[in-house]
C-alpha positions in Angstrom: 83.3 122.4 104.7 83.4 120.2 107.8 84.5 120.7 111.4 87.6 118.7 112.4 87.3 118.8 116.2 87.4 115.4 117.8 86.1 115.3 121.4 86.2 113.0 124.3 85.2 113.1 128.0 87.9 113.2 130.7 86.9 113.3 134.3 83.5 114.7 133.1 85.2 117.5 131.2 85.4 117.9 127.4 88.9 118.1 126.1 90.2 118.5 122.5 93.4 118.9 120.6 94.3 118.4 116.9 95.3 114.8 117.4 92.2 113.8 119.4 91.9 113.5 123.1 94.7 114.9 125.3 93.6 112.9 128.4 96.2 111.0 130.4 93.7 108.2 130.9 93.7 106.3 127.7 90.5 104.5 128.6 88.5 107.6 127.6 90.0 107.9 124.2 87.8 106.7 121.4 89.9 105.2 118.7 87.3 105.8 116.0 88.3 107.3 112.6 87.3 110.9 112.2 84.3 110.9 109.9 82.5 114.0 108.8 79.7 114.8 106.4 80.3 117.3 103.6 78.5 118.6 100.5 80.0 117.7 97.1 79.9 120.0 94.1 76.3 118.9 93.3 75.1 119.7 96.8 74.9 116.0 97.7 75.8 114.9 101.3 78.9 112.8 101.3 80.5 111.1 104.3 84.3 111.3 104.3 87.0 110.0 106.6 90.1 112.1 107.6 93.0 109.8 106.8 95.9 112.2 107.3 97.1 115.7 107.7 100.3 117.5 106.7 101.8 120.9 106.8 103.3 122.6 103.7 104.3 126.3 103.2 103.0 127.4 106.6 99.5 125.9 105.9 97.8 122.8 107.1 96.1 120.3 104.9 93.8 117.2 105.3 93.6 114.2 103.1 90.1 112.7 103.1 88.6 109.6 101.6 85.0 109.3 100.3 83.4 106.5 102.3 80.9 105.8 99.5 83.6 105.5 96.8 86.9 104.6 98.5 88.8 105.2 95.2 88.2 109.0 95.7 90.5 110.9 97.9 90.6 114.7 98.3 93.0 117.3 99.7 91.6 120.3 101.6 93.2 123.2 103.3 92.6 123.3 107.1 91.7 126.8 108.3 91.1 127.8 111.9 87.9 129.8 112.5 86.0 130.8 115.6 83.8 127.7 115.1 86.9 125.4 115.0 89.0 123.9 112.2 87.3 123.9 108.8 88.1 122.1 105.5 88.4 124.5 102.6 88.5 123.6 98.9 91.7 124.3 97.0 90.6 126.1 93.8 94.0 126.9 92.3 94.8 124.0 89.9 98.6 124.6 90.1 98.5 124.6 93.9 96.4 121.4 93.9 98.8 119.7 91.5 101.7 120.7 93.7 100.0 119.4 96.8 99.2 116.1 95.0 103.0 115.7 94.4 103.7 116.5 98.1 101.2 113.8 99.2 102.7 111.2 96.7 106.1 111.9 98.2 104.9 111.6 101.8 103.1 108.3 101.1 106.1 106.9 99.3 108.3 107.8 102.2 106.0 106.0 104.6 105.9 102.7 102.6 
């Protein structure tokens, strides 16, 4: 799991929203990709970059790329908790396959 909050400073105050900084002053927005550290199935630390999000069937999902092996991309469900938004594995194989089809459709529409 990883925390998805992205923060910036505006007028000496912290502000967040799901798309990054909600400041009116664009000079305080950091245009860095959102990179988080997660554990893989072997307990190894892996740095991943959030490359996109989408909603489907009243749930939110994130697409992440493995920064050590850019050929590997993953889909996680985004769940809101008291600690912020968290990435949760999708264990249902049929659900995962369906989401892969959704992502393929979304990416083909954007090209």
